[in-house]
N, C-alpha and C positions, 0 to 999 in steps of 0.2 A: 349420480354419483361423483365425487368430490376426493379425489386421490393427490397425494405427494409421491412422484419419483423421482432418482437420484443419478443423473450421470456424471458426476464426478466430485471431487472432494471430500469424497465417502472413505478413501485411506489415506488421506495426506491432508495437506493444506492448501492443493493446486488444484486448477481445473475444474474451477466453481461450475457447477450447471445442474440446477433443479428444475422441474416441472412441473408446476400445477394443472390438475385434470378435473374438467368438470364437465362432466355428460361428457357430450361427444368432440369437447374442443378443450384445448388447454393453452396456456402458456411457459414459455422460460423464464427460468429468472441465472440470470449469468452465461455465458459462453466460452469459458477462460482455457488457457493454455496449461496442459500440464511442466512442471518443471522438476529441476533434480532427479531424483530417483525414479519419483512420479512420472516421469516423461518416458519409463517403459513399464508403467505396472496401470493397470486399469481401463474402462474400459475407453477406447481408442485414441489411448495415451503415448501410444508411440508413432500411429500413420495420421494422427490429427482428424480421420474423416470422423464425419457425424453419420452411428450407424442405429439410430435409433430413429422409430417415427417421427417425420414434422409433418405429416400433409397433415394434421388436424391443430398444430401450433400457432394460433392468430396472434401472436406479438412475443416479441423478447423483450425483458425488463432489463435495464442493467443497473446494477447496485452502484458501481463505482467502475472509472476507467484503468485499473490496476489490469496488467497485462493477463494475469491469471485467474480475472473475470470476465474479458472480452476479448483474449487474443485469437478465439478461434471465431469469430463473426464471420471472416470472409470465408471460412470451410462451410459455416451453416448457409448463408448465401449460394455457395457453389451448390451445395445439395439440394436447393430450390425450395428457402425460404423466401416467403413474399410479404411478412406482416412487417407493421411497424418497429423502431426500436426505441421503445418508452424511458427516458432518463430524464432527470434532475435537469435545470438551465446551466448551471457551470458542465456538468457532462456533456449535455449537447455539442458546448463549441469543443470541449479536449477529446470526445473520440475520435474525431478523427486524425487528430492530428498524434496520438498516441499509435491507431492503427496504420497510418501511414509508415511510421517504422516500423511496425512488425513486419507490413509487408516487404519493404525493402531488405528487410533480414531475414525473412524466412518464408517468403510467398516469390516473389521476382523482382527483378533489377528493373522490368520493362515499365518506364515512366507513364507511357501511355496507358499501361493494364492498368497501373497502381491508380492514375486519376479516373478511370473507368471505376472500379472498385470502390475509390472514396467519392467518388459523384452517387452512387447507389445507394451507397450508408447515407450522405448526407441527407439523399432523397426520404429515407426510412425514418430519419430520426425524429420525434417528437418530443420535445420540454415542456416536461409538466412541472409547474411551480411548486415547492414545498408544502404540504397540506392542505393537496389538492385533492378530491377524489377525480378520475377520470376511468369513464366507460371503456372496458374494451371491448364487450361482447355485450347485447341486449335481447335474447332471444324470446321465447314464449314457456320454454322448459329451463335455459339456462340462461345465465348471466354474469359477469365478473368485472367488478370495478378494482383501481389500484388506487392506491396514495401514497405518495413519499413521502420520507418524513427524515432529517436530519440524522444520518449516523457518527458525524463526528472522525470519519475515519482521514480523507484526504477533504479535499476540496470538490463539492458535488455528491461527494458520498451518500447512501441513502440504504436504510432498511424499507422495505414493500411489503405494506398494509393489502391485502388482499379481502375483499368483501364477495363470497361467491355463494351462489343460488342455483340448485340443480333439482328439479322436481318435488319443491316443498322445502327442502334441505337448504339451511343456511349456515354458514361460516363465516368466520373472520379468520384467518390466516395469514401469520406475520413470518416473513421470511428476512433474517437481521443483517445479510451482506456482512460487513464487517464493519465492527463497531468500533470507534474510535476511545481511547482514553480519557478520562474527564479532564485532566491538566495539560491536554494536548497544545501547544501555543496555535494561532490563528484562526482556530474555529470552537463554534461552540461544543459543548458537549450533547452526547445525544439524549434525549430522555424517554421512557418506554412509554409503549403503546397506552391508551388507556383502556381494551382490551384485547383479548385473542383467544381463543379455541385452541389454535395449535398453531407453535411456533419452530422455525428451522435456524436454529442460533449456531453458533460460529464456536470454534475453540481453542483457537491458535496459542491461546495462553490461557487455557484450563489449568493449567496447574499450579501457575505460579502468578505474583504479584510483582508489578513494575514498581521502582524506585520511585520516591518521591520527586515533584520539579525541583524542590532546593538540594534534592540528592545526589539528583544527577546533572544539575548546573556547577553544582561543586565538582564532580568528575570530570566533565568535560572544560569545564576551567583548568585542572591539575594534569590532564592530558595535554593541552595548548600552551601549560607552562614550560612541558618539558621539548616542546617544539622551541620555546623563546628562549631556553636557556641554551641548548646546545647544537641552534640551527638544523633542524629537522624537518622532516617533512609528516605533517599527520594526514594519513592519508584515510579515507571516510567512503567507503562505498556504501552508495545512498542512492533508492528509487528516484529518478526523476520527478516522480508526482507524490508530493507530501512531504518525505522524509527531508529531501535536499532545502525545501521552504521553510521548515519546520527550524532545522540546525539553522539557516541564514538569519531568522531570528532571532536565534538563541544568541548565537556568535556575534548579531549586532550590539545585541543588547550588553553581552560582555565588554567589548570595545567600549562602547557608551560609557558603561560605568567606570571600569579599569583605565580606559584612557584619559578620564577626566581626575585621574590621582582618588579616586575614593576606591575602598576596597570594603563592599558588604558581606563577603563571604571569609576574611581573618586573614592575616595578615600577609599580604604579596609580593613578595622577592622580587617581580620583573618590575621593570620603570615605567612610569607613563608612556614614554614616547618609544619604548620599545611593542608595547601594545599598539600603538599608533601605528605602528611600521608592520604588523603582522598583516601579512597579504592572503585572502581568501580568493580560492579560486573555484570556479564551477566548471568543469572541463566535460561538457557533454552538450550538445546542440540540444537535446531533448529537453533536458531539466532546464539550459536557457528559455527554452519555447514556455514552457510550462510556469517558470517564476514571470515573462512578462503577464502570464494568463493569469496569475495571481493575482498580481498586482492591478491587472484590468478590474478583477472582479472584488474591489475593495467591501463591497457592500454585502458578500457570504463571509468576510471575516468576523472575528467574537469582537465583544466590546472593548476586551483588552487591548487589542491590534489598532483599532481603528482611533482609541485616544491617542496611542502614540503616533499616529497618522498626523492627527491635530496637532500635537506639538510640536511638529515638524520633525520626527524620525522617518527615517524609510528603511524599515528594518529588510526588505529583500531587495535595494539595491541603496549601498552606501557605499563612500568612497574607497574602502580598501577592497572591493571586489572586484575580480578581474572576469571574465568569461571569453573561454577558449572555445572557437568554432570549428575550424579548418581541420584537418589531419594533421597537416603538416606544422600547425603550431601546436598540436598535441605533441606530437613526436619531438617538436624541440623542446616543450617545457619538462618532459621527461628525464629526457637526458640532461637539460641546466636543473635541474632539481635534482638529480640522483647525485652531480659534481658539485654541488653547490652548498654553500653552509648560509644559507640565508633562509629563516623560518617560515614557513608557509602552510596552507591549512587547502587540501585540496577533496573537494567533494565532487563524486565522480561515477559514472555507472559500468556495470553494473549492481545491482544491491547485494548479489549474495554469488560477486567474481565471477559469474560463469558465464562472460563472454563482456566482448565490449571495451573500453578504454582502460577503465580500472588495472585489466590484465598487463597491461605493459607496464604502468607502475606497479605493482606486484614482484614483477621480474627484475624492473630494476632497482626496487630498493629495500624489499624483505631481508635481504643479507646484510643491511647497515643499521645498527643499534640506534643510530642516532634516531632514526625512523619511529614511527609509531602508525598501527592501522586500527582504526576505531569501528566498532561494531556498533549500530546502531540500533537495527533490526533484522528479522528471523531469517537464519539462514536454515535451509529447506536442505532434509538428507541427499547429501551425494553432490553437496555444491561443493567447490571451493572454498566457498567461503565457513562452510560446517569446519572442513579439514584444519582451514587457519586458526579458526577458535579453539579446535580441539588439540591441535600437535604442536601450535605456535609456543603456548606458553611453556611447551617441555624444552624447547629446541628441536622443534623436529620440520621435515620440510612439508612443501605442498605440489601437486601436481598440477603443472601448467601447459597445455598444449602440447601435451605428451611428455614434458620436461620436467625433472624434480629440483627444485627450488627452496632452499637452505632459509628456515624462519630465523631470523636475529632481533627483527625490529619487533619492539613492545607489542604487545598485543591487547586491544582492551575490548570491553564490552558495556556498554550503556543502554540495561535493557527500557529506562524512565523514557528514550526516544521511538520507542515501539508505537508506530500508528497503529498497532491492535488492543485493544481492552485488554485488560489482567484478568484475573481469576474472580476478584474481586467487584469488579466493575461488570463482569457479565453476571454475579449473581447478583447486585443490585439493580442491573437492567430488569432482569427476569421479576425477581421479588417486588418492583414498582408496577407491575400488571396488578390491577386491583383484583379482580379473580384469575387467581392459578391458570391458567390453560390445561385444559385435559390433557394435553401430548405434547413432549419437547422432543425433536427431532434434532441431534450435536453431531455437526459436521465441521469440517476445515478447521481438523487438527488431528496429530499424531496419536498414537492408539492410546500411550498415557495421560495427554492431557484431557483427551475426551473421557476415560475414566473419571480421574480426577474431579472435573468437571460434572459428570453424573451422580459419582458420591456428595458432592457438597451440595447440588442442587434438590436430590433425595430429603438432606435433611433440612432443606428450607420450604421445600413445596410438595405439594399433594397433587403430584402431575404424574403419569405413566411416560417414565422418561426413555426413549429410546436410540442407542447406536448404530444406524443403518450401513450393512457391511456392502 
């Protein structure tokens, strides 16, 4: 028997955890945290425990290191999982870093215990190059090999091809993980698999397409110009991995163009000197760590980014970039920017405003109309980010740490900077499989997004399309 089970990301977009059963053995694809409203719904969402059998699980395959895909790995180990953790080579470097942060925030402050857990995780990690088959188990009656392919979501992200055999039955099953948009900075776009009998596909943006790269760049420029014109702060809640680095890449490009006096996007009322004085702040130790890792892993960048480096540009390390690490410096920066009239762009976590340093900035800056909040990623239901996006444009309020804060700052959303594929990208990925899969399972999306993707795939593919409940 070859079967697929789902332990997360079926009632929403977080908590990704899927199981491929091959005879008496199996593997997990991801083991992530639930977030937002989903943290109170679904299997294990509230207590984080692993309540499904794992005695037969031979390996964990990690598609990428976002916390909603890897955050429950410590709990998986605590439940007795003893197998390898298979991932791409970049993810092998980043996984301990993201889990160290998760352990400190939600597990324990005991440094010795954290080091023991991280040591155990490092000992289990098996880096696998892209495009190379890796045998997980090979028995007389059942076998399984996996192959990782670039997913274009964040550095190291992969979709997983599984070649399974059980009692003479053979199947190629693909788990998409999170797929990236084809026009994302820094990373090559994902290419569809050569074949697949069954596919488990994400649907975060299964109901909509993103703006073009030109459109989103124009809108980013317009938001930055507002800060430059009135001395406000542009606050960008951004995930430490992927989004922060892509935004730095784009902002460096804008400064490089307008700071030199050119204006490829139209009439620019802001002077060259002003652009050159715009300060960019990354206020997140974790984001700073992953930005350094991104710089160290240039061989995994796309051709455009590598060409910039060859021209002497430094898209992730430029003169106007400041990194804040200590909590004291963070608090000083919040106070200074709230009172000053110096234009500044601050990238800080968390991406959905559900915690982290962004909360202090929001408390200090939401009531000032000089400021802007720019959302560039998905905001899950039940998060402050979703509420600010919904009520902010109408002059509403948001609750932060049990207090209400009025929203007078300008609120923006630029969807083109999402690290997720849009609807057309997902359809193109699925349509690119030469022979349509017999079964497609749609996961990792809100109910409307899943239904919309199912409807459009029904019109394009002759496959049995399911939405697991």
